[in-house]
N, C-alpha and C positions, 0 to 999 in steps of 0.2 A: 369224194365223187367228182368225176369229170364229165365234160360234155364233148361229144364228137363234133368237130368243126369241119372236117373234110375226110372223105374216103377216096383214096387215090390208087389208081392202077395203071399199068402199062402192059401192052401185049408183047413187047420185046424188051430185052435188057439193054442198058446203055442209053436209054432215052428218058426224058422227064415223064413222071407220072402225071395224070390229070385227074381232077376231082370228078368222080362219076356219081357222087351223092349217095349211092347205096350199092352194097355188094354182098355176095353170098360167100360165106366162109366155110371151108370144107375141112372137116376133122383130119388131122395129120397131114395136111397139104398146104393150106393157106387160103388165098382169095381166088375164087374161080375166075379164070381169064387173066390173072396177073402173072407176068413172066417170072417172078421170083418165087412162085409157089413150088412146092416139092416136099420131099421127105426130110429135109435138113432141119436144123434148129433155128433158122432165121426165116420162118414162113411168113411172118407179118412184121413190118417195121412201124414203130410209133415214135412220135416227136411231140414234145410239149409246146403248145401254142405260145406261151410266154417267152420261150427261148427263141422262137422264130421272130416274134415281135421285137425282142431286144436286138436281134441281128438286123432287122429292118431299120431300127432306130439308128444303127451305125451306117446306114446308107445302102444296105443291100436291097437290090431290086429283085426279090424272089416272090414267086407265087406258090400256092399250094401244090405240092408234088415235086418241086424243084430239087429237094434233097433226096428224093427217092423214097420218101416216107409213104406208108399206106394210110395210117391214121394220124390225124392231128387232134390232140386232146387238150381242151382248155380246163384249167383248174387243178392240174396234177403235175408235179415235177417227177416224171416217170423214172428218171435215172436214180432217184433216191430209194426206190423199192429194191429189195434183194431178189437175186435170182430165185426162181421158184414161186414168186408171188403170182397168184391167180386173180384175174380180172374177169368180170362178167358184163355183158352188154346184150340185152335181150336174151336169147338162148345161147349166144356165143360165150365160150369160156376160153380165155387166152392164158398161157403160162409164160411168164417172163423167163427167157432163156439166155439172153446176152445183153450186157450194157456196153454201149459204145462199140466201135469197130476200128480195125486198122485200115487206114486208107492207103492202099498200095500205089495208086496213081492219083494225082491231084485233079479235082473236078473243075469245071468252068467257074463255079462259085468261088473256089479257092483262088483261082487265078485273077478273078475280078476284085475280090475283097481281101486277099491275103489270109483268109481264114475260111473254115467251113465248120458248122456246128454239129453236123451229123456224126462224125467220128467220136465225139465226146458226149453229146446230148441224146443221140438216138438210142432206142432200145429195141430189142427183137423178142418175138414170142412165137410159140407153137400154138396151133389150134387144137385144144383139148376136146371141144365140142363145137360143132358147126351151127350155122344159122345165118341171119341177115343183120347187118349193121348199116345204119343210115345216118346222115348228117342230122344233128339234133338229139340223137340218142344219148343216154347216160351210161358212162363206164364206171363201175364200182369195184372196189377191192374185195375179194373173197377171203384171201388168206395173206 
């Protein structure tokens, strides 16, 4: 079981997300008001809190949302779950659809640190069932 530490969104692509503390998740879309919502397979991005903390320990000055992540989860190594794993949080059901991503252009984090964790540590999910997720909520594995 994991704990939600941040719920981040942005209204436009190409900018850092910010922690909005609570958000409404829409089935087959993503997060209401988030620029990355849509009918694709990367509707919601998740990142493990311990991976962010390890990166900070190397000197990275990053805040929640800097990697473009929607959810920061404590207590789970998200990239260790197989594609198709379902998670629940309150009424929301997310299905893991992609692990990692190809980074076509280097981000500011990469240029300042020589590395970025999102391409190898970030995971993506589709929204199977909508509802609301807030900071402090618990995320659990269904399958």
